C-alpha positions as CSV (number, residue, x, y, z in Angstrom):
1,M,-6.3,1.5,-29.1
2,K,-3.1,3.3,-30.2
3,E,-3.9,6.6,-28.3
4,E,-4.3,4.7,-25.1
5,N,-0.7,3.3,-25.2
6,Q,1.1,6.6,-26.1
7,A,3.2,7.8,-23.2
8,I,2.6,11.5,-22.4
9,P,5.5,13.5,-20.8
10,F,5.1,15.1,-17.4
11,T,5.1,18.9,-16.8
12,G,7.5,20.4,-14.3
13,Y,4.7,20.8,-11.6
14,Q,3.6,17.2,-12.3
15,K,7.1,16.0,-11.5
16,F,7.0,17.9,-8.2
17,A,3.6,16.5,-7.4
18,V,4.9,13.0,-8.0
19,F,7.9,13.7,-5.7
20,I,5.8,15.1,-2.9
21,L,3.3,12.3,-3.1
22,A,6.1,9.7,-3.3
23,I,7.9,10.9,-0.1
24,T,4.6,11.2,1.7
25,Q,3.8,7.6,0.8
26,F,7.4,6.7,1.8
27,T,6.8,7.8,5.4
28,V,3.4,6.2,5.7
29,I,4.6,2.9,4.2
30,L,7.7,3.0,6.4
31,D,5.5,3.4,9.5
32,F,3.7,0.3,8.5
33,M,6.6,-1.6,7.1
34,V,8.8,-1.1,10.1
35,M,6.4,-3.4,12.1
36,S,7.7,-6.4,10.1
37,P,11.4,-6.1,10.9
38,L,10.5,-5.0,14.5
39,G,8.2,-8.0,14.8
40,D,10.8,-10.4,16.2
41,I,12.1,-7.7,18.6
42,L,8.5,-6.8,19.8
43,M,7.5,-10.4,20.2
44,K,10.5,-11.0,22.4
45,D,10.5,-7.7,24.3
46,L,6.8,-7.6,25.1
47,D,6.5,-11.4,25.3
48,L,3.9,-11.6,22.5
49,K,2.6,-14.7,20.8
50,P,2.0,-14.5,17.0
51,T,-1.7,-14.0,17.7
52,R,-1.2,-10.9,19.8
53,F,1.4,-9.5,17.4
54,G,-1.0,-10.0,14.5
55,L,-3.5,-7.9,16.4
56,V,-0.9,-5.0,16.6
57,V,-0.8,-5.0,12.8
58,S,-4.6,-5.4,12.6
59,A,-5.3,-2.5,15.0
60,Y,-3.8,-0.1,12.4
61,A,-5.5,-1.7,9.5
62,F,-9.0,-1.8,11.1
63,S,-8.8,1.8,12.3
64,A,-7.6,2.9,8.9
65,G,-10.5,1.0,7.3
66,I,-13.1,2.6,9.6
67,S,-11.6,6.0,9.1
68,G,-11.7,5.6,5.3
69,L,-15.4,4.7,5.4
70,L,-16.2,7.6,7.8
71,T,-14.4,10.2,5.6
72,A,-15.5,8.8,2.2
73,G,-18.6,11.0,2.1
74,F,-16.6,14.1,2.8
75,A,-13.6,13.3,0.6
76,D,-14.9,15.1,-2.4
77,K,-16.2,18.1,-0.4
78,F,-12.8,19.7,0.4
79,D,-9.7,20.8,-1.4
80,R,-7.6,17.7,-1.6
81,K,-4.4,19.5,-0.5
82,K,-6.1,20.6,2.8
83,L,-7.4,17.1,3.3
84,L,-4.0,15.6,2.8
85,L,-2.4,18.0,5.2
86,F,-5.0,17.5,7.9
87,F,-4.6,13.7,7.9
88,Y,-0.9,13.8,7.5
89,I,-0.5,15.9,10.7
90,G,-2.7,13.4,12.5
91,F,-0.6,10.6,11.3
92,I,2.5,12.3,12.6
93,G,0.8,12.7,16.1
94,G,-0.1,8.9,16.1
95,T,3.5,7.9,15.1
96,I,4.9,10.0,18.0
97,L,2.6,8.2,20.4
98,C,3.9,4.9,19.1
99,G,7.4,6.1,20.0
100,L,6.4,7.0,23.6
101,V,4.2,4.0,24.8
102,D,5.7,1.2,26.8
103,S,3.1,-1.6,27.0
104,Y,1.1,-3.8,24.7
105,P,-2.3,-2.2,25.4
106,L,-0.9,1.3,24.9
107,L,0.9,0.2,21.7
108,I,-2.4,-1.1,20.3
109,A,-4.0,2.2,21.2
110,A,-1.2,4.2,19.5
111,R,-1.5,2.0,16.3
112,I,-5.3,2.7,16.3
113,V,-4.7,6.5,16.4
114,T,-2.0,6.3,13.7
115,G,-4.3,4.2,11.5
116,L,-7.2,6.6,11.8
117,F,-5.1,9.3,10.1
118,G,-2.5,7.4,8.1
119,G,-4.9,5.0,6.5
120,V,-6.7,7.8,4.6
121,I,-3.5,9.4,3.2
122,G,-3.1,6.8,0.4
123,S,-6.6,7.2,-0.9
124,I,-6.2,11.0,-0.9
125,S,-2.9,10.6,-2.9
126,M,-4.6,8.3,-5.4
127,A,-7.4,10.9,-5.9
128,I,-4.8,13.6,-6.5
129,V,-3.0,11.3,-9.0
130,A,-6.3,10.7,-10.9
131,D,-7.0,14.5,-10.9
132,L,-3.5,15.6,-12.0
133,F,-2.5,12.8,-14.4
134,M,-4.0,11.2,-17.5
135,L,-4.5,7.5,-17.8
136,Q,-1.4,7.3,-20.2
137,Q,0.7,8.8,-17.4
138,R,-0.5,6.8,-14.4
139,G,1.5,3.7,-14.9
140,R,4.7,5.7,-14.5
141,V,3.2,7.7,-11.5
142,M,2.2,4.5,-9.8
143,G,5.7,3.1,-10.5
144,F,7.3,6.0,-8.7
145,L,4.8,6.0,-5.8
146,Q,5.4,2.3,-5.3
147,M,9.1,3.1,-5.1
148,G,8.3,4.3,-1.6
149,F,8.0,0.7,-0.7
150,G,11.5,-0.1,-2.0
151,A,13.0,3.1,-0.5
152,S,11.6,2.2,2.9
153,Q,13.4,-1.1,2.7
154,I,16.7,0.3,1.4
155,L,16.9,3.3,3.7
156,G,14.1,3.1,6.2
157,I,14.1,-0.4,7.5
158,P,17.9,-0.9,7.9
159,I,18.1,2.5,9.7
160,G,15.0,1.7,11.7
161,L,16.6,-1.6,12.8
162,Y,19.8,0.1,13.7
163,L,18.0,2.6,15.8
164,A,15.9,-0.2,17.4
165,N,19.0,-2.2,18.2
166,A,20.8,0.9,19.6
167,W,18.0,2.7,21.5
168,G,15.0,0.3,21.6
169,W,12.0,-0.3,19.4
170,H,10.6,3.2,20.2
171,A,13.3,5.1,18.2
172,P,12.2,4.2,14.7
173,F,8.7,5.7,15.2
174,L,10.2,9.0,16.5
175,W,12.5,9.1,13.5
176,V,9.6,8.6,11.1
177,A,7.6,11.3,12.8
178,A,10.6,13.8,12.5
179,M,10.9,13.1,8.8
180,A,7.1,13.4,8.3
181,A,7.1,16.8,10.0
182,L,9.5,18.2,7.5
183,I,7.4,16.9,4.6
184,A,4.2,18.4,6.0
185,V,5.8,21.8,5.9
186,L,6.8,21.2,2.2
187,I,3.2,20.2,1.4
188,A,1.8,23.3,3.1
189,V,4.2,25.6,1.3
190,K,4.6,24.1,-2.2
191,L,1.6,22.0,-3.2
192,K,-1.1,23.9,-5.1
193,P,-4.8,23.7,-4.2
194,I,-6.6,20.8,-5.9
195,N,-10.3,21.7,-6.0
196,E,-11.6,21.4,-9.6
197,H,-13.8,18.5,-8.4
198,L,-15.7,20.8,-6.0
199,G,-17.7,22.4,-8.9
200,L,-18.9,19.0,-10.1
201,Q,-20.6,17.9,-6.9
202,E,-24.3,16.9,-7.2
203,D,-25.0,15.2,-3.9
204,K,-26.3,17.4,-1.1
205,S,-25.0,15.5,1.9
206,A,-21.9,13.4,2.7
207,F,-24.0,10.3,3.4
208,T,-25.8,10.6,0.1
209,H,-22.5,10.9,-1.7
210,L,-21.2,7.8,0.1
211,M,-24.3,5.8,-0.9
212,H,-24.2,7.1,-4.4
213,T,-20.6,5.8,-4.7
214,I,-21.2,2.4,-3.2
215,R,-24.3,1.7,-5.3
216,K,-22.4,1.7,-8.6
217,K,-21.7,-1.8,-9.7
218,E,-18.5,-1.0,-11.6
219,Y,-17.1,0.7,-8.5
220,R,-17.8,-2.4,-6.4
221,I,-15.8,-4.6,-8.8
222,G,-12.8,-2.3,-8.2
223,F,-13.3,-2.4,-4.5
224,T,-13.3,-6.2,-4.4
225,A,-10.2,-6.5,-6.6
226,T,-8.2,-4.1,-4.4
227,A,-9.3,-5.7,-1.1
228,L,-8.2,-9.2,-2.3
229,L,-4.9,-7.9,-3.6
230,S,-4.1,-6.5,-0.1
231,I,-4.7,-9.8,1.7
232,G,-1.5,-11.5,0.6
233,G,0.8,-8.8,1.9
234,F,-0.9,-8.5,5.2
235,M,-0.8,-12.3,5.7
236,I,2.8,-12.9,4.9
237,M,4.7,-9.7,5.7
238,P,4.0,-9.1,9.5
239,F,5.7,-12.4,10.3
240,G,8.5,-12.0,7.7
241,S,11.3,-11.2,10.1
242,A,10.3,-13.9,12.6
243,F,10.2,-16.4,9.8
244,A,13.6,-15.3,8.5
245,I,15.2,-15.4,11.9
246,N,13.6,-18.5,13.3
247,N,13.1,-20.7,10.2
248,L,15.6,-19.5,7.6
249,K,18.2,-19.0,10.4
250,I,19.1,-15.4,9.4
251,T,20.7,-13.4,12.3
252,Q,19.3,-10.1,13.6
253,D,22.4,-8.4,12.2
254,E,21.9,-10.0,8.7
255,L,18.2,-9.0,8.6
256,P,18.8,-5.4,7.4
257,I,20.8,-6.7,4.5
258,V,17.9,-8.9,3.3
259,F,15.5,-6.0,3.5
260,M,17.9,-3.5,1.9
261,I,18.7,-5.6,-1.1
262,A,15.0,-6.5,-1.7
263,G,14.2,-2.8,-1.5
264,L,17.0,-1.9,-4.0
265,S,15.5,-4.4,-6.4
266,T,12.1,-2.8,-6.0
267,L,13.5,0.6,-6.8
268,V,14.9,-0.8,-10.1
269,V,11.9,-2.8,-11.0
270,M,9.0,-0.4,-10.2
271,P,9.8,2.4,-12.7
272,V,10.4,-0.3,-15.4
273,I,7.0,-1.8,-14.7
274,G,5.4,1.6,-14.6
275,K,6.8,2.5,-18.1
276,L,5.7,-0.9,-19.5
277,S,2.2,-0.3,-18.0
278,D,1.9,2.9,-20.0
279,K,3.1,1.3,-23.2
280,M,1.5,-2.2,-23.0
281,D,-1.8,-3.6,-21.8
282,K,-1.9,-3.1,-18.0
283,F,-3.9,-6.3,-17.4
284,R,-1.3,-8.3,-19.3
285,I,1.5,-6.9,-17.1
286,F,-0.6,-7.8,-14.0
287,V,-1.1,-11.4,-15.1
288,Y,2.6,-11.9,-15.7
289,A,3.4,-10.4,-12.3
290,S,0.7,-12.5,-10.6
291,V,2.0,-15.8,-12.1
292,W,5.5,-14.9,-11.0
293,T,4.2,-14.1,-7.5
294,I,2.3,-17.5,-7.3
295,V,5.5,-19.4,-8.1
296,M,7.8,-17.5,-5.8
297,V,5.4,-17.4,-2.8
298,G,5.0,-21.2,-3.1
299,I,8.8,-21.6,-3.0
300,Y,9.6,-19.0,-0.3
301,T,7.0,-20.0,2.3
302,N,8.3,-23.6,2.1
303,L,12.0,-22.7,2.6
304,G,14.0,-24.0,5.6
305,A,17.4,-23.0,6.9
306,N,19.5,-21.6,4.0
307,P,22.6,-19.5,3.5
308,L,22.1,-15.7,3.5
309,W,22.8,-15.3,-0.3
310,L,20.1,-17.8,-1.2
311,V,17.5,-16.2,1.1
312,I,18.3,-12.8,-0.4
313,I,17.7,-14.1,-4.0
314,F,14.4,-15.8,-3.2
315,N,13.2,-12.7,-1.2
316,V,14.1,-10.4,-4.1
317,L,12.3,-12.6,-6.6
318,M,9.2,-12.8,-4.5
319,M,9.0,-9.1,-3.8
320,M,9.4,-8.3,-7.5
321,G,6.3,-10.2,-8.2
322,V,4.3,-8.9,-5.3
323,M,5.1,-5.3,-5.9
324,G,5.0,-5.7,-9.7
325,R,1.3,-6.5,-9.5
326,M,0.5,-3.2,-7.6
327,V,1.5,-0.8,-10.4
328,P,-0.8,-2.0,-13.2
329,S,-3.6,-2.9,-10.8
330,T,-3.6,0.5,-9.1
331,A,-3.4,2.3,-12.4
332,L,-6.5,0.4,-13.7
333,V,-8.5,0.8,-10.5
334,T,-7.9,4.5,-10.2
335,S,-9.3,4.9,-13.8
336,I,-12.8,3.6,-12.8
337,P,-14.4,6.5,-10.9
338,A,-15.6,9.8,-12.4
339,M,-13.9,12.9,-11.2
340,Q,-16.7,13.9,-8.8
341,D,-16.6,10.5,-7.1
342,R,-12.8,10.0,-6.9
343,G,-12.3,11.1,-3.3
344,A,-15.1,8.9,-2.1
345,F,-14.1,6.0,-4.3
346,M,-10.5,6.1,-3.2
347,S,-11.5,6.4,0.5
348,I,-13.8,3.4,0.3
349,N,-11.3,1.5,-1.8
350,S,-8.5,2.2,0.8
351,S,-10.8,1.4,3.8
352,L,-11.9,-2.0,2.3
353,Q,-8.2,-2.7,1.5
354,Q,-7.2,-1.9,5.1
355,I,-10.1,-3.9,6.6
356,A,-9.4,-6.9,4.4
357,G,-5.7,-6.6,5.3
358,G,-6.5,-6.4,9.1
359,I,-8.7,-9.5,8.9
360,A,-5.9,-11.2,7.0
361,A,-3.2,-10.3,9.5
362,A,-5.4,-11.4,12.5
363,F,-6.3,-14.6,10.6
364,A,-2.6,-15.3,9.8
365,G,-1.8,-14.9,13.5
366,T,-4.2,-17.7,14.3
367,I,-2.6,-20.0,11.6
368,V,1.0,-19.4,12.4
369,V,2.2,-21.1,15.6
370,Q,5.4,-20.6,17.6
371,K,6.0,-22.8,20.7
372,D,8.4,-20.4,22.3
373,K,10.3,-17.2,21.5
374,F,13.1,-19.0,19.7
375,S,11.4,-21.9,18.0
376,P,10.5,-22.0,14.3
377,L,7.2,-20.7,13.0
378,E,4.9,-23.5,12.1
379,H,2.3,-23.4,9.2
380,Y,3.8,-20.5,7.4
381,D,3.5,-22.5,4.2
382,T,-0.2,-22.7,4.8
383,L,-0.3,-18.9,4.4
384,G,1.5,-19.3,1.0
385,Y,-1.1,-21.7,-0.3
386,I,-4.0,-19.4,0.7
387,I,-2.2,-16.4,-1.0
388,I,-1.9,-18.5,-4.2
389,G,-5.6,-19.3,-4.2
390,I,-6.5,-15.6,-3.7
391,S,-4.1,-14.5,-6.4
392,L,-5.9,-16.6,-9.0
393,I,-9.2,-15.0,-8.0
394,T,-7.7,-11.5,-8.4
395,I,-6.7,-12.2,-12.0
396,F,-10.3,-12.8,-12.9
397,L,-11.4,-9.6,-11.0
398,L,-8.7,-7.4,-12.6
399,Y,-9.8,-8.7,-16.0
400,R,-13.3,-7.3,-15.4
401,V,-11.7,-4.0,-14.2
402,S,-9.6,-3.8,-17.4
403,Q,-12.7,-4.4,-19.5
404,L,-14.5,-1.6,-17.7
405,V,-11.7,0.9,-18.2
406,K,-11.4,0.0,-21.9
407,R,-15.1,0.6,-22.4
408,K,-14.9,3.9,-20.6
409,A,-12.0,5.0,-22.8
410,R,-13.9,4.0,-26.0
411,V,-17.0,6.0,-24.9
412,I,-14.8,9.1,-24.2
413,T,-13.1,8.8,-27.6
414,E,-16.3,8.4,-29.4
415,T,-17.8,11.4,-27.6
416,V,-14.9,13.6,-28.5
417,Q,-15.1,12.5,-32.2
418,E,-18.8,13.3,-32.3
419,I,-18.1,16.8,-30.9
420,Q,-15.3,17.4,-33.4
421,E,-17.6,16.3,-36.3
422,V,-20.3,18.7,-35.1
C-alpha cells in the first residue's frame, strides 16, 4: 500500500516528545545496561558466581514483569503523563538505593525496587508513542528511542566504568539517579497531558480491562513475539564484560572503548533503520536484521583471545543486528492494540518481556560456568546456539504480527473510503 510507506514529518511538539521519551529511556536503559560492564567488578568485589550474578539481573526483570502485570489494568485509566512521572520518580528512588547498599542481599532488594518502577516506564513510553505518532512515523520514533541504547554505551557506560574504577561500583547508580532527577523536572514542566484515551474506556474495573486485553488472540501473538525477542539480550549481555575480560582477554581499561565504539555504531545505525522501516516493509527489515544477528552471534560467542581491534569489529557487527531487529519489531507490535487498550497492552507486553528476560538471565547463569574469579567462562557458546534457535522462531511470529497490522490498515482505509463515498 503506497499510503502506508509515505513518511510523514514531525511537528515541533512531536520532536520534543521524541526527545523527552528518548532521554527518559536513556536513563532507564543505562541503569540496566551498567550491570553488564559492572558484572566483572561485582562478581569479584562481592565474590559472586555466575549463578548469583544472574539472579541480580533477574531480580530487576522479575519485579519489572510483576509490576507491569499489576499496573496493566490501570494503565488506561490515568493521564499517561502522570503515570510516567509517578513511575519515573519511583525508579529514581530505587536507583539511589542501588548506590547506597553494600551487600549482595541488599543489592538484590534494591534491584527489585528499581524494577518495580523502572520496568513500567518503557511500556508507558510506547503507549505515548502510539497515541502521538501515526504508523508511518513510528519507525523513525523507535529508531530515535533505541538510540538511548547506543548513547548509554557511548557516554553512560564508559563514564559509569570510570566512576566505578575511581569511587567503587556504587557511584554509577548515584550518577544515573542525579541525571534522572533533572529529567523528571523537565517531564513535569514541559510534557502536555496525554488523556484522549480516557474517553474511550468501556471496562468498568481494572481487572476486567486486564482480562479483556489478554483474551484477544491478536494481542497474544504480539506478546509472545516480544517476549522471545528479549530472551537473547538477557542471556548474552549480563555476562558480556566477564566474557570479554576472561575469554577475549580484554583488559578492564580497554572495556570502555569496546562499549563506546559499539554504542557509537548504534547511534549511526538506529536512525537509518528507523527511516528504512518507514519507507520499506517493516517485516522485511526485521528478517534482514535477524539473519545478520544469527550469523554474528554464532561467530562472537565462539571467539577466543583476540586483539582489541578485532573484538571491537565483531562486537559492533553483532550489536548492529541485535538492535536493528528492535526498531521494526517494536513499530509493528505497537500497531496491534486499539487506542483504548494501548496502556494495558504495552504494560502486559513489557511485563512478559521482562519476565522472559529474567528467566533467560537466570537460566544463562546456570549454563555459564567459571571455576574461579579469573578463569574463562565456559559454555558461553551454548548461549549463542540457543539464541540462534529462538531468533528463527521470532521471524515466524513477527510475520504473523506483520500480517495482522496490514489487515488492520486495510480495514481502516476501506472504512475511510466508505465514509468519504457517503
